[in-house]
C-alpha positions in Angstrom: 46.2 -4.9 -22.5 45.5 -6.7 -19.2 47.4 -5.4 -16.2 49.1 -7.1 -13.3 48.7 -6.6 -9.6 51.7 -5.8 -7.5 52.4 -9.4 -6.5 52.3 -10.6 -10.1 55.7 -9.0 -10.8 57.3 -11.6 -8.6 56.0 -14.4 -11.0 58.2 -13.6 -13.9 58.8 -17.2 -14.7 55.0 -17.8 -15.3 54.9 -14.7 -17.5 57.9 -15.9 -19.5 56.1 -19.2 -20.0 53.1 -17.4 -21.3 55.1 -15.3 -23.7 57.0 -18.4 -24.8 53.8 -20.1 -25.7 52.6 -17.0 -27.6 55.8 -16.8 -29.6 55.9 -20.5 -30.3 52.3 -20.4 -31.6 53.2 -17.3 -33.7 56.0 -19.1 -35.4 53.9 -22.1 -36.0 51.1 -20.2 -37.6 53.1 -19.5 -40.8 54.2 -16.3 -42.7 52.5 -13.0 -42.2 50.6 -13.1 -45.4 49.0 -16.4 -44.3 48.0 -14.8 -41.0 46.4 -11.8 -42.8 44.3 -14.1 -45.0 43.2 -16.0 -41.9 42.1 -12.8 -40.2 40.2 -11.7 -43.3 38.4 -15.1 -43.4 37.6 -14.8 -39.8 36.1 -11.4 -40.3 33.7 -12.9 -42.9 32.8 -16.0 -40.9 33.7 -16.5 -37.2 36.0 -19.5 -36.8 36.1 -21.8 -33.8 38.4 -20.5 -31.0 42.0 -21.7 -31.2 42.7 -24.5 -28.8 45.3 -22.8 -26.6 46.5 -25.1 -23.8 45.4 -24.1 -20.3 49.1 -23.6 -19.4 49.3 -20.7 -21.8 46.4 -19.0 -20.0 47.8 -19.8 -16.6 51.1 -18.2 -17.6 49.3 -14.9 -16.7 46.1 -15.9 -14.8 48.0 -18.4 -12.6 49.8 -15.5 -11.0 48.4 -14.5 -7.6 47.1 -11.0 -7.7 46.6 -10.9 -11.4 43.7 -8.5 -12.0 41.9 -6.4 -14.6 39.3 -3.7 -14.9 35.8 -4.9 -14.2 32.5 -3.8 -15.8 32.1 -1.1 -13.1 35.5 0.3 -13.8 37.0 -1.1 -10.6 39.8 -3.7 -10.5 38.7 -7.3 -10.3 40.8 -10.4 -9.6 41.5 -12.6 -12.7 43.6 -15.0 -10.7 42.9 -18.7 -11.2 44.4 -21.3 -8.8 45.5 -24.1 -11.0 45.2 -27.0 -8.6 41.8 -25.9 -7.4 40.5 -25.4 -10.9 41.6 -28.8 -12.0 39.7 -30.4 -9.1 36.5 -28.7 -10.1 33.7 -29.9 -12.4 35.3 -27.8 -15.2 38.8 -29.0 -14.5 39.0 -31.2 -17.7 37.9 -28.3 -19.9 40.0 -25.9 -21.9 39.8 -22.2 -20.9 38.9 -21.2 -24.5 35.9 -23.5 -24.5 34.2 -20.9 -22.4 36.2 -17.8 -23.3 35.6 -18.2 -27.1 36.5 -14.6 -28.0 40.2 -15.2 -27.1 42.0 -15.6 -30.4 45.6 -14.9 -29.4 47.9 -14.8 -26.5 48.6 -12.2 -25.1 45.1 -10.9 -25.9 43.2 -7.7 -25.7 40.6 -7.1 -23.0 37.9 -9.8 -23.3 34.5 -8.2 -24.1 32.3 -11.2 -24.6 30.5 -12.5 -21.5 30.6 -16.2 -21.1 27.2 -18.0 -21.4 27.0 -20.9 -19.0 23.5 -21.6 -20.2 24.4 -22.0 -23.9 27.3 -24.3 -23.2 25.4 -26.7 -20.8 22.3 -26.8 -23.0 24.5 -27.6 -26.0 26.2 -30.4 -24.1 22.9 -31.9 -22.9 21.4 -31.8 -26.4 24.5 -33.5 -27.7 24.2 -36.2 -25.1 20.6 -36.8 -26.0 21.5 -37.1 -29.7 24.3 -39.5 -29.0 22.2 -41.6 -26.5 24.6 -41.0 -23.6 22.2 -39.3 -21.2 22.7 -42.1 -18.6 26.5 -41.5 -18.6 25.9 -37.7 -18.4 22.9 -37.7 -16.0 24.4 -34.7 -14.1 24.0 -32.7 -17.3 20.3 -33.4 -17.2 20.1 -32.1 -13.7 21.9 -28.9 -14.7 19.5 -28.5 -17.7 16.5 -28.7 -15.4 18.1 -26.1 -13.1 18.7 -23.9 -16.2 15.0 -24.1 -17.1 14.1 -22.9 -13.6 16.7 -20.2 -13.6 15.6 -18.7 -16.9 12.2 -18.1 -15.4 13.5 -16.8 -12.1 13.9 -13.2 -10.9 17.7 -13.7 -11.0 17.6 -14.1 -14.8 15.6 -10.9 -15.4 17.3 -7.6 -16.2 18.5 -5.6 -13.3 16.4 -2.5 -12.7 19.6 -0.5 -12.1 21.3 -1.6 -15.3 19.2 -3.5 -17.7 22.2 -4.6 -19.7 22.9 -7.1 -16.8 20.7 -9.7 -15.2 20.0 -9.5 -11.4 22.3 -12.5 -10.9 23.9 -14.7 -13.4 25.4 -18.2 -12.9 28.9 -17.0 -11.8 27.5 -14.4 -9.4 26.6 -17.4 -7.2 28.9 -20.1 -8.5 32.6 -19.2 -9.0 32.9 -20.3 -12.6 36.4 -21.6 -12.2 35.6 -23.6 -9.0 32.3 -25.3 -9.6 32.2 -28.5 -7.5 29.9 -31.5 -7.6 27.6 -32.0 -4.5 29.4 -34.1 -1.9 32.9 -33.0 -2.8 35.0 -30.9 -0.3 34.9 -28.0 -2.7 31.1 -28.0 -2.7 31.1 -28.0 1.1 33.4 -25.1 1.1 31.2 -23.2 -1.3 28.2 -24.0 0.8 29.9 -22.6 3.9 30.4 -19.3 2.1 26.9 -19.1 0.7 25.4 -16.6 3.2 28.2 -14.2 2.2 27.6 -14.9 -1.5 23.9 -14.1 -1.2 24.7 -11.3 1.3 26.5 -9.3 -1.5 23.0 -8.4 -2.7 20.8 -9.2 0.3 22.7 -7.7 3.2 19.8 -7.1 5.5 18.5 -10.7 5.1 22.0 -12.0 5.7 22.3 -10.2 9.0 18.8 -11.4 10.1 19.8 -15.0 9.1 23.1 -14.9 11.1 21.1 -14.0 14.2 18.5 -16.7 13.7 18.5 -20.3 15.0 19.4 -21.5 11.6 22.3 -19.0 11.2 23.7 -19.7 14.7 23.7 -23.4 14.1 25.4 -23.1 10.7 28.0 -20.6 11.8 28.6 -22.8 14.8 29.8 -25.6 12.6 26.6 -27.5 12.0 26.7 -27.8 8.2 23.4 -29.6 8.1 21.6 -26.4 9.2 19.8 -24.7 6.3 21.4 -21.9 4.3 19.8 -19.6 1.8 19.7 -22.1 -1.1 18.0 -24.7 1.1 15.0 -22.6 1.7 14.8 -20.5 -1.4 15.8 -23.0 -4.2 17.6 -20.1 -6.0 17.3 -21.6 -9.5 13.5 -21.1 -9.3 13.6 -18.0 -7.2 11.0 -15.4 -7.7 9.5 -12.5 -5.7 8.8 -13.8 -2.2 5.2 -12.8 -2.2 4.3 -14.8 -5.3 2.2 -18.0 -4.7 4.7 -20.2 -6.4 7.5 -19.1 -4.1 5.4 -19.2 -1.0 4.5 -22.8 -1.8 8.1 -23.7 -2.7 9.6 -22.4 0.5 6.9 -24.1 2.5 7.8 -27.5 0.8 11.4 -26.7 1.5 10.7 -26.3 5.2 9.4 -29.9 5.1 12.7 -31.2 3.7 14.2 -30.7 7.2 11.2 -30.6 9.4 9.4 -33.6 7.9 7.3 -34.6 11.0 6.1 -31.0 11.6 5.4 -30.6 7.9 3.3 -33.7 7.9 1.2 -32.6 10.9 0.9 -29.1 9.4 -0.6 -30.6 6.2 -3.3 -32.2 8.4 -4.6 -28.8 9.4 -6.8 -26.5 7.4 -3.9 -24.2 6.8 -1.8 -27.0 5.4 -4.6 -28.5 3.4 -5.1 -25.3 1.5 -1.4 -24.8 0.7 -1.2 -28.5 -0.4 -4.0 -27.7 -2.9 -1.8 -24.9 -4.3 -3.2 -21.8 -2.6 -1.5 -19.5 -0.2 -4.1 -17.4 1.5 -3.9 -19.5 4.7 -0.9 -19.5 7.0 2.3 -21.1 5.8 5.3 -22.1 7.9 7.0 -18.7 7.7 3.8 -16.8 8.3 3.8 -18.2 11.8 7.5 -18.8 12.5 9.0 -15.8 10.6 11.4 -15.6 7.7 15.1 -15.0 8.0 15.1 -14.4 11.7 13.4 -17.6 12.9 14.0 -18.4 16.5 13.3 -21.5 18.6 9.8 -21.6 20.2 11.3 -21.0 23.6 13.2 -17.8 22.5 11.5 -14.6 23.7 11.7 -13.1 20.2 10.1 -16.1 18.5 6.9 -15.2 16.8 5.3 -18.4 18.2 6.5 -18.0 21.7 3.5 -18.2 24.0 3.8 -14.5 24.8 3.8 -13.6 21.1 1.6 -16.2 19.6 -1.7 -14.3 19.8 -0.3 -11.3 18.0 1.0 -13.7 15.3 -2.5 -15.3 14.9 -4.0 -11.8 14.7 -2.1 -11.1 11.5 -4.7 -13.3 9.8 -7.4 -13.6 12.4 -8.0 -10.1 13.6 -10.6 -11.2 16.1 -8.5 -14.0 17.5 -9.1 -14.7 21.2 -6.9 -16.2 23.9 -8.0 -19.8 22.9 -5.9 -19.5 19.8 -2.7 -19.6 21.9 -3.4 -23.2 22.9 -4.1 -24.4 19.3 -1.7 -27.2 18.4 -0.7 -26.8 14.8 1.6 -29.8 14.9 -0.5 -32.2 17.0 -0.6 -35.8 16.0 -2.7 -38.8 17.0 0.3 -41.0 18.1 1.7 -39.1 21.1 -0.7 -39.5 24.1 1.5 -37.7 26.5 1.6 -34.5 24.4 -1.7 -34.7 22.7 -4.1 -36.8 24.8 -7.3 -35.4 23.3 -6.2 -36.1 19.8 -5.1 -39.6 20.7 -8.5 -40.4 22.4 -10.5 -38.8 19.5 -8.5 -40.8 17.0 -9.0 -44.1 18.7 -12.7 -43.5 19.2 -13.2 -42.7 15.5 -11.2 -45.8 14.4 -13.3 -48.0 16.7 -16.5 -46.3 15.3 -15.5 -46.7 11.6 -14.3 -50.3 12.1 -17.4 -51.3 14.0 -19.9 -49.7 11.6 -18.2 -51.0 8.4 -17.5 -54.4 9.8 -21.1 -55.0 10.7 -22.9 -53.4 7.7 -20.4 -54.6 5.0 -20.8 -58.2 6.4 -24.5 -57.7 6.5 -24.5 -56.5 2.8 -22.2 -59.3 1.6 -24.3 -62.0 3.2 -27.5 -60.5 2.0 -26.2 -60.3 -1.6 -25.0 -63.9 -1.4 -28.4 -65.2 -0.2 -30.5 -63.3 -2.7 -28.0 -64.1 -5.6 -28.0 -67.8 -4.7 -31.8 -67.9 -4.5 -32.1 -66.2 -7.9 -29.5 -68.5 -9.5 -31.4 -71.6 -8.1 -34.7 -70.2 -9.5 -36.1 -69.6 -6.0 -38.2 -66.4 -5.7 -39.3 -65.1 -2.3 -42.9 -66.0 -1.8 -45.1 -63.1 -2.5 -48.1 -62.2 -0.3 -51.3 -63.3 -2.0 -53.2 -60.4 -3.6 -56.1 -62.5 -4.9 -58.4 -61.3 -2.2 -58.2 -57.7 -3.5 -61.1 -56.5 -5.7 -60.3 -56.5 -9.3 -60.3 -52.7 -9.6 -57.5 -52.5 -7.1 -55.1 -54.8 -8.9 -52.3 -53.1 -10.6 -52.5 -50.2 -8.2 -49.5 -48.6 -6.5 -49.1 -47.9 -2.8 -48.1 -44.3 -1.9 -45.2 -44.4 0.5 -44.0 -40.8 0.4 -45.8 -37.6 -0.2 -44.4 -34.8 -2.4 -42.9 -32.8 0.4 -40.9 -35.7 1.7 -39.6 -36.5 -1.8 -38.5 -32.9 -2.4 -36.8 -32.9 1.0 -35.1 -36.1 0.2 -33.8 -34.8 -3.2 -32.5 -31.6 -1.5 -30.8 -33.7 1.1 -29.1 -35.8 -1.6 -27.8 -32.8 -3.5 -26.6 -31.1 -0.3 -24.8 -34.2 0.9 -23.1 -34.8 -2.4 -21.9 -31.2 -2.5 -20.6 -31.5 1.0 -18.7 -34.6 0.1 -17.3 -33.1 -3.1 -16.1 -29.9 -1.4 -15.2 -31.3 2.0 -13.3 -34.4 0.8 -11.4 -32.3 -1.8 -9.9 -30.5 1.2 -9.6 -33.6 3.4 -7.6 -35.4 0.7 -5.8 -32.2 -0.6 -2.7 -34.2 -1.6 -4.5 -36.0 -4.4 -4.5 -35.0 -8.0 -8.3 -35.2 -8.2 -8.7 -32.8 -5.3 -6.6 -30.2 -7.0 -8.4 -30.6 -10.2 -11.8 -30.2 -8.5 -10.7 -27.2 -6.5 -9.5 -25.5 -9.7 -12.7 -26.3 -11.5 -14.8 -24.9 -8.6 -12.8 -21.7 -8.7 -10.5 -22.3 -5.6 -11.0 -23.0 -1.9 -12.8 -19.8 -1.2 -15.5 -20.6 -3.7 -15.6 -24.2 -2.5 -16.0 -23.0 1.1 -19.0 -21.0 0.1 -20.6 -24.0 -1.7 -19.8 -26.2 1.3 -21.4 -23.8 3.8 -24.5 -23.3 1.6 -24.9 -27.0 1.4 -24.4 -27.4 5.1 -27.0 -24.7 5.8 -29.4 -26.5 3.5 -28.8 -29.8 5.3 -29.2 -28.1 8.7 -32.4 -26.4 7.5 -33.9 -29.7 6.4 -32.8 -31.4 9.6 -34.2 -28.8 12.0 -37.3 -28.3 9.9 -38.0 -32.0 10.3 -37.5 -31.7 14.1 -39.9 -28.8 14.3 -42.5 -30.7 12.2 -42.2 -33.7 14.4 -42.5 -31.6 17.5 -45.6 -29.9 16.2 -47.2 -33.3 15.3 -46.5 -34.7 18.8 -47.9 -31.6 20.5 -51.0 -31.4 18.3 -52.3 -34.9 17.9 -49.8 -37.7 18.4 -50.3 -40.4 20.9 -48.0 -42.8 22.6 -48.8 -45.3 19.9 -47.8 -42.8 17.2 -44.5 -42.3 18.9 -43.6 -45.9 19.7 -46.1 -47.9 17.6 -45.5 -49.9 14.4 -45.5 -46.7 12.3 -42.8 -45.1 14.4 -39.1 -44.8 13.5 -38.1 -45.2 17.1 -36.1 -48.4 17.5 -37.7 -51.3 19.3 -36.8 -54.8 20.5 -38.5 -56.2 17.4 -35.8 -54.5 15.3 -33.1 -56.3 17.2 -35.0 -59.6 16.7 -35.5 -58.9 13.0 -31.7 -58.3 12.6 -30.9 -61.6 14.3 -33.5 -63.3 12.1 -32.0 -61.8 8.9 -28.6 -63.3 9.8 -30.2 -66.7 10.4 -31.9 -66.4 7.0 -28.6 -65.3 5.4 -27.0 -68.5 6.6 -30.0 -70.7 5.7 -31.0 -71.4 9.3 -34.4 -69.8 9.3 -37.1 -68.0 7.2 -36.7 -64.4 6.1 -38.4 -62.2 8.7 -41.4 -60.0 7.7 -41.2 -56.3 8.3 -43.6 -53.5 9.3 -43.6 -50.0 7.9 -39.9 -49.4 8.7 -37.2 -52.0 8.6 -34.3 -52.0 11.1 -31.8 -50.8 8.4 -34.1 -47.9 7.4 -34.3 -46.9 11.1 -30.6 -47.0 11.3 -30.3 -44.7 8.3 -32.7 -42.3 9.8 -31.1 -42.1 13.2 -27.6 -42.0 11.7 -28.4 -38.5 10.5 -29.0 -37.3 14.0 -25.6 -38.7 15.0 -23.9 -37.2 12.0 -25.5 -33.9 12.5 -24.3 -33.7 16.0 -20.7 -34.6 15.3 -20.2 -33.1 11.8 -22.5 -30.1 12.4 -21.1 -29.1 15.8 -17.5 -29.5 14.7 -18.2 -27.7 11.5 -19.7 -24.7 13.4 -16.6 -24.6 15.6 -14.3 -24.4 12.6 -16.6 -22.0 10.8 -16.5 -19.5 13.7 -13.1 -19.9 15.3 -13.0 -16.6 17.1 -16.3 -17.4 18.9 -15.2 -20.9 19.7 -11.9 -19.8 21.1 -13.5 -17.3 23.3 -14.8 -20.0 25.6 -13.0 -23.2 24.6 -9.3 -24.1 24.5 -7.4 -24.1 21.2 -6.9 -27.9 21.2 -10.7 -28.2 20.5 -9.9 -27.1 16.9 -7.5 -30.0 16.5 -10.2 -32.5 17.7 -12.9 -30.8 15.7 -10.8 -31.0 12.5 -10.2 -34.7 13.1 -13.7 -35.8 13.9 -15.2 -33.5 11.2 -13.2 -35.2 8.5 -13.4 -38.8 9.8 -17.2 -38.6 10.5 -17.7 -37.1 7.0 -15.6 -40.0 5.6 -17.8 -42.5 7.5 -21.0 -40.9 6.2 -19.9 -40.7 2.6 -18.6 -44.3 2.4 -21.7 -45.7 4.3 -24.1 -43.8 2.0 -22.5 -44.8 -1.2 -21.9 -48.5 -0.2 -24.4 -49.7 2.4 -27.3 -47.4 1.6 -26.9 -47.8 -2.1 -26.8 -51.6 -1.7 -29.9 -51.7 0.5 -32.0 -49.7 -1.8 -30.5 -50.2 -5.3 -28.0 -53.0 -5.7 -29.3 -56.1 -3.9 -30.5 -58.7 -6.4 -34.2 -58.4 -5.5 -33.9 -54.7 -6.6 -32.4 -55.4 -10.0 -32.4 -53.5 -12.3 -31.4 -50.4 -10.4 -32.4 -47.8 -9.5 -35.3 -48.0 -7.0 -37.3 -44.9 -7.8 -39.8 -44.9 -5.0 -38.2 -41.8 -3.5 -38.8 -40.0 -6.7 -42.3 -41.2 -7.7 -43.4 -41.7 -4.1 -45.2 -44.9 -5.0 -44.3 -48.6 -5.1 -46.2 -51.5 -6.7 -48.7 -53.1 -4.4 -47.0 -56.4 -4.9 -43.6 -55.1 -3.9 -45.1 -53.2 -0.9 -46.8 -56.4 0.4 -43.6 -58.3 0.0 -41.2 -55.7 1.6 -43.6 -54.4 4.3 -45.8 -57.4 4.9 -47.0 -56.5 8.4 -48.1 -53.0 7.4 -49.9 -54.4 4.4 -51.8 -56.9 6.4 -52.7 -54.4 9.1 -54.0 -51.9 6.5 -55.9 -54.6 4.7 -57.6 -55.9 7.8 -58.5 -52.4 9.0 -59.9 -51.5 5.6 -57.5 -48.5 5.3 -55.4 -49.9 2.5 -57.5 -48.4 -0.3 -56.9 -44.8 0.8 -53.2 -45.2 0.2 -53.5 -46.7 -3.3 -52.8 -44.6 -6.4 -52.4 -45.2 -10.1 -49.1 -46.3 -11.4 -46.7 -43.4 -12.2 -46.9 -42.1 -15.7 -44.4 -43.2 -18.2 -42.7 -39.8 -18.4 -42.6 -39.7 -14.6 -41.1 -43.2 -14.4 -38.5 -42.5 -17.2 -37.5 -39.2 -15.6 -37.2 -40.7 -12.2 -35.0 -43.5 -13.6 -32.7 -41.0 -15.4 -32.5 -38.9 -12.2 -31.8 -42.0 -10.1 -29.1 -43.3 -12.4 -27.5 -39.9 -12.5 -27.4 -39.6 -8.8 -26.1 -43.1 -8.3 -23.3 -42.4 -10.9 -22.3 -39.2 -9.1 -22.3 -41.1 -5.7 -20.2 -43.9 -7.0 -17.8 -41.4 -8.5 -17.5 -39.6 -5.2 -17.0 -43.0 -3.5 -14.1 -43.8 -5.9 -12.5 -40.4 -5.2 -12.8 -40.8 -1.5 -11.5 -44.3 -1.4 -8.6 -43.3 -3.7 -7.7 -40.6 -1.2 -8.0 -43.0 1.7 -5.8 -45.7 0.2 -3.2 -43.1 -0.9 -2.9 -41.9 2.7 
């Protein structure tokens, strides 16, 4: 039989009420023979628990000090405060709805453990069947928490005693006093949560109480975080698991939203946003339960301790790491002037480039489309003066080496965009899918660096080739003449003339070997290599960079590396694609001259009239003429061109999706 504590003896009236209810129910149940038959039937098929009123239970359990023997053999309190219970979320329920093994009052020691999970799942399923989920939305929330709990470490068997879980519902929630969020009872429960968790996690509790969070909370600031705010206990697992590291990191952002946003803009944050945890998370830098303010001498991010903290991951970290600004933004000039300046410069650069060239492309498309619709074709240069055996010939614009280099450049750029933009827009679904398909950020980083090395090798190989040509046999005319890619005043005049032609105010200008937009494409690589390449090397070798440059350089390098890469990708897949493939005079795309190396003599004379005339007059034209590309070569080049264009447009769509989402 259940026993009473010492103080329970003073509550004889409540005990008498309990006995009275038991006797009354006994008389009401009929003669002894009927009771015996009922017990026999119950032995064959368990019946639903009798619906004893709560007052009958409180006749004993309502007595302060009422206790019984616990699972560990020690006394445990069985006292239920009537008023407090009735104000709880379970206050409208009958005791025997949970304690279903109670068949009589007084009763033997209860042996069946109450299943909170079964009851709430049954109620939620019933609400779904009856179509009352809106009225019982809170049950749905509880059901979701149950799903998380059943997968958590708390729901697993205890190592010490595998007949028990590590922590069940009523180890954390007092089953008789469960209160809805926002209620006074819930606030009271939250205030005691460090002690509740501390029953099992005493060391962590002591660390917490000495932290900035613990001091704030114990000092009366109930908005300060407690255990459940950081750990989301219903989904709790081992703290070293990726899922929990990511969960806790996100939970930090629920209070520190501004810092969380700026953290996600760093490489550390981008990798965790993708779902990987090998880079630093919030608690890797700031600590765990014993977090202190930055100014506190024991803070792991205090200036005196910061280098040691960085060296946990970056063994070769140098003093420059100390001045890295993991939460820098581009809005606060006073605190982060270099970030502010770099941001405004990149905004002006992107705005200027796209405003000019998109306007240029739109007007160009309009003029050529209008001419084609009106049946006007651009006058072709007359080829009648050519000997008959030269008609139908093609003009060789690019030798095999340049075509191979161009293809390698295309592939390397597309790989750089794919891997780089997946990190830059790490908060998008497509970035996570691509990163998973590639095998994770580490594999993507290797691909990115191999592509970057390929790009750099092509770039510097080209520089060496040009230097050798200049030293060996080039003249001033070769460097600055009509065959040169060096910009000239004629290019500026041609650009102005093109705009007049767009607007119908003048004839279309004629061009030499290189047009002004081709020269821009060429020199843009030099600019991009300087900005993207230099910043990329800084980020690739942080210890070397920080040995002679301050840490804020990493902030600026990350910003300009991503923004310049965005500029390059969008420009290539819009402006460059339009100029070479999508303007009406080029239909149907693609233009395959960079794959075959040759263009029809008629098209060459039309697009590069000045060079055609010069070669014709000098008698040198014939040495550049070749037969038309073979059918297999033409077909293969078209398939390759269409494939690369499709990949480029797909990458463009992904990049713009990420940009618009941000």
